[in-house]
TIDRENGU-617669 format. One line per field, with one value per atom (N, C-alpha, C, O): x, y, z; atom name; residue number from 0. Coordinates in pm, whole numbers. Example, Ala and Ser with C-alpha at 12.3 -4.5 7.8 and 13.67 -1.06 7.14 Angstrom:
<fises>
X = (1319:1230:1320:1424:1285:1367:1290:1341) .
Y = (-569:-450:-330:-332:-225:-106:3:114) .
Z = (780:780:780:846:708:714:787:804) .
atom = (N:CA:C:O:N:CA:C:O) .
n = (0:0:0:0:1:1:1:1) .
</fises>
This chain:
<fises>
X = (16224:16339:16256:16152:16289:16245:16059:16024:15973:15851:15854:15797:15915:15934:15992:15955:16065:16118:15991:15947:15953:15798:15734:15710:15702:15576:15620:15551:15729:15788:15817:15833:15828:15873:15686:15640:15616:15495:15443:15425:15428:15379:15505:15468:15583:15677:15612:15592:15573:15540:15399:15362:15336:15198:15168:15056:15284:15263:15330:15278:15441:15468:15353:15329:15299:15145:15047:15036:14979:14957:14985:14904:15105:15168:15171:15105:15240:15202:15049:15042:14936:14813:14754:14698:14805:14737:14795:14707:14916:15018:14967:14969:14932:14862:14756:14778:14606:14520:14562:14500:14654:14650:14723:14709:14805:14847:14803:14805:14761:14724:14836:14832:14961:15070:15039:14973:15065:15031:15141:15103:15290:15422:15363:15367:15305:15312:15165:15168:15053:15001:15075:15069:15126:15220:15271:15275:15331:15421:15387:15446:15246:15165:15117:15116:15070:15016:15130:15101:15238:15366:15381:15415:15359:15381:15308:15336:15141:15026:15089:15106:15122:15180:15292:15326:15326:15498:15441:15506:15314:15273:15210:15210:15148:15100:15179:15149:15301:15427:15451:15435:15493:15525:15459:15512:15317:15237:15210:15178:15226:15289:15396:15429:15494:15605:15577:15604:15494:15508:15408:15442:15280:15228:15278:15252:15375:15418:15550:15527:15621:15726:15704:15748:15622:15544:15413:15413:15323:15186:15184:15146:15204:15200:15317:15322:15456:15536:15543:15639:15458:15451:15377:15351:15333:15281:15375:15460:15384:15476:15402:15307:15410:15412:15495:15458:15587:15743:15687:15713:15627:15597:15488:15496:15382:15277:15323:15277:15446:15537:15574:15522:15697:15737:15702:15754:15565:15468:15431:15476:15341:15309:15408:15378:15522:15625:15655:15657:15688:15712:15599:15629:15478:15363:15337:15281:15386:15424:15539:15543:15648:15756:15745:15825:15636:15576:15538:15570:15483:15340:15468:15440:15560:15630:15729:15751:15765:15837:15735:15760:15636:15572:15482:15452:15467:15495:15597:15590:15697:15852:15832:15832:15804:15804:15719:15742:15613:15480:15477:15405:15577:15581:15677:15684:15753:15886:15826:15906:15728:15708:15646:15606) .
Y = (2762:2761:2648:2673:2537:2438:2406:2331:2460:2424:2531:2498:2648:2768:2650:2654:2586:2485:2388:2372:2345:2210:2302:2283:2403:2490:2521:2499:2568:2639:2528:2549:2404:2284:2255:2292:2204:2177:2294:2260:2404:2548:2508:2488:2506:2502:2380:2374:2254:2173:2154:2111:2218:2255:2353:2363:2461:2548:2480:2493:2415:2309:2193:2149:2170:2072:2166:2145:2286:2398:2418:2419:2431:2533:2399:2413:2296:2175:2153:2175:2116:2099:2185:2149:2359:2455:2402:2341:2397:2377:2240:2227:2170:2023:2077:2077:2139:2155:2230:2201:2310:2395:2334:2376:2232:2112:1989:1921:1963:1771:1741:1669:1757:1691:1569:1603:1438:1345:1348:1322:1383:1419:1492:1462:1616:1700:1675:1725:1596:1531:1441:1483:1348:1257:1325:1297:1467:1509:1590:1600:1668:1709:1625:1664:1490:1382:1381:1395:1368:1340:1458:1438:1572:1706:1690:1704:1641:1598:1549:1618:1429:1310:1367:1324:1459:1527:1639:1671:1703:1829:1752:1823:1602:1534:1483:1480:1433:1394:1533:1538:1640:1741:1795:1838:1796:1809:1710:1739:1610:1469:1489:1393:1569:1607:1679:1649:1817:1905:1820:1800:1776:1702:1635:1645:1549:1439:1530:1506:1584:1621:1775:1783:1882:1943:1946:1973:1917:1887:1769:1793:1684:1561:1496:1405:1533:1462:1307:1235:1267:1124:1030:920:1094:1012:971:1057:861:805:811:733:876:890:826:830:777:801:678:694:577:480:513:488:578:654:760:797:833:923:865:884:762:670:606:595:547:510:591:600:668:789:839:862:878:933:838:862:697:595:574:542:604:613:700:676:851:982:985:1092:969:892:746:703:692:566:633:599:710:788:850:833:897:1022:888:900:778:710:631:611:597:510:630:592:734:847:886:942:875:850:759:787:594:568:536:518:534:548:643:625:762:889:847:897:789:725:651:628:623:477:593:560) .
Z = (16213:16049:16002:15942:16024:15939:15915:15823:15991:15948:15823:15719:15832:15711:15545:15428:15598:15488:15465:15351:15539:15477:15407:15288:15463:15426:15255:15156:15262:15105:15031:14911:15071:14981:14951:14843:15032:14983:14859:14742:14899:14825:14675:14560:14701:14511:14441:14320:14559:14451:14372:14264:14508:14436:14360:14311:14332:14239:14098:13987:14121:13983:13921:13808:14050:14007:13884:13764:13980:13915:13753:13661:13751:13640:13514:13411:13535:13484:13419:13298:13482:13503:13373:13269:13443:13312:13197:13135:13132:13058:12948:12826:13038:13003:12921:12799:12975:12950:12787:12684:12791:12679:12567:12452:12599:12493:12476:12373:12580:12572:12548:12448:12591:12596:12681:12779:12677:12776:12894:13008:12868:12920:13078:13197:12982:13093:13212:13325:13166:13231:13348:13463:13327:13413:13521:13640:13423:13549:13659:13767:13607:13682:13783:13900:13744:13859:13948:14067:13922:14009:14102:14218:14060:14182:14263:14382:14199:14298:14423:14524:14411:14453:14564:14674:14502:14580:14676:14776:14643:14712:14840:14940:14862:14939:15031:15151:14976:15084:15184:15306:15095:15149:15248:15350:15219:15332:15453:15569:15406:15563:15591:15660:15581:15608:15735:15852:15665:15802:15919:16035:15860:15949:16088:16208:15992:16039:16144:16263:16135:16190:16307:16422:16231:16316:16415:16535:16350:16404:16481:16595:16467:16550:16538:16455:16632:16595:16675:16647:16757:16790:16740:16787:16610:16519:16410:16389:16333:16248:16144:16147:16051:15892:15789:15672:15818:15736:15635:15516:15665:15580:15453:15332:15533:15377:15312:15203:15393:15272:15171:15061:15198:15131:15021:14910:15093:14950:14874:14760:14923:14783:14739:14621:14757:14670:14598:14477:14645:14550:14399:14284:14455:14378:14293:14186:14344:14221:14200:14259:14169:14094:14010:13928:14052:13953:13853:13739:13871:13800:13685:13566:13707:13636:13515:13395:13606:13501:13397:13278:13453:13381:13229:13115:13275:13138:13091:12981:13141:13036:12948:12828:13007:12908:12797:12677:12866:12771:12645:12548:12663:12568:12522:12409:12536:12468:12336:12246:12323:12214:12109:11997) .
atom = (N:CA:C:O:N:CA:C:O:N:CA:C:O:N:CA:C:O:N:CA:C:O:N:CA:C:O:N:CA:C:O:N:CA:C:O:N:CA:C:O:N:CA:C:O:N:CA:C:O:N:CA:C:O:N:CA:C:O:N:CA:C:O:N:CA:C:O:N:CA:C:O:N:CA:C:O:N:CA:C:O:N:CA:C:O:N:CA:C:O:N:CA:C:O:N:CA:C:O:N:CA:C:O:N:CA:C:O:N:CA:C:O:N:CA:C:O:N:CA:C:O:N:CA:C:O:N:CA:C:O:N:CA:C:O:N:CA:C:O:N:CA:C:O:N:CA:C:O:N:CA:C:O:N:CA:C:O:N:CA:C:O:N:CA:C:O:N:CA:C:O:N:CA:C:O:N:CA:C:O:N:CA:C:O:N:CA:C:O:N:CA:C:O:N:CA:C:O:N:CA:C:O:N:CA:C:O:N:CA:C:O:N:CA:C:O:N:CA:C:O:N:CA:C:O:N:CA:C:O:N:CA:C:O:N:CA:C:O:N:CA:C:O:N:CA:C:O:N:CA:C:O:N:CA:C:O:N:CA:C:O:N:CA:C:O:N:CA:C:O:N:CA:C:O:N:CA:C:O:N:CA:C:O:N:CA:C:O:N:CA:C:O:N:CA:C:O:N:CA:C:O:N:CA:C:O:N:CA:C:O:N:CA:C:O:N:CA:C:O:N:CA:C:O:N:CA:C:O:N:CA:C:O:N:CA:C:O:N:CA:C:O:N:CA:C:O:N:CA:C:O:N:CA:C:O:N:CA:C:O:N:CA:C:O:N:CA:C:O:N:CA:C:O:N:CA:C:O:N:CA:C:O) .
n = (0:0:0:0:1:1:1:1:2:2:2:2:3:3:3:3:4:4:4:4:5:5:5:5:6:6:6:6:7:7:7:7:8:8:8:8:9:9:9:9:10:10:10:10:11:11:11:11:12:12:12:12:13:13:13:13:14:14:14:14:15:15:15:15:16:16:16:16:17:17:17:17:18:18:18:18:19:19:19:19:20:20:20:20:21:21:21:21:22:22:22:22:23:23:23:23:24:24:24:24:25:25:25:25:26:26:26:26:27:27:27:27:28:28:28:28:29:29:29:29:30:30:30:30:31:31:31:31:32:32:32:32:33:33:33:33:34:34:34:34:35:35:35:35:36:36:36:36:37:37:37:37:38:38:38:38:39:39:39:39:40:40:40:40:41:41:41:41:42:42:42:42:43:43:43:43:44:44:44:44:45:45:45:45:46:46:46:46:47:47:47:47:48:48:48:48:49:49:49:49:50:50:50:50:51:51:51:51:52:52:52:52:53:53:53:53:54:54:54:54:55:55:55:55:56:56:56:56:57:57:57:57:58:58:58:58:59:59:59:59:60:60:60:60:61:61:61:61:62:62:62:62:63:63:63:63:64:64:64:64:65:65:65:65:66:66:66:66:67:67:67:67:68:68:68:68:69:69:69:69:70:70:70:70:71:71:71:71:72:72:72:72:73:73:73:73:74:74:74:74:75:75:75:75:76:76:76:76:77:77:77:77:78:78:78:78:79:79:79:79:80:80:80:80:81:81:81:81:82:82:82:82:83:83:83:83:84:84:84:84) .
</fises>
């Protein structure tokens, strides 16, 4: 059951990234670009959760997952600050 939740989390993050990316291409709003890039990073994190906990449970990817998550959220925060000016 947990495997299904991990896969659905990755798919929903990927769907958000794709939809935000498509809307950015249509409107050229930079905040949509930063949001899309953030969700790409979150998709990678969710895929790594699946790999870490299901496929290779003896391998610890915890630090890598946190670093990618921090980078993705930093992109979003940067975009929010940059677009508020």
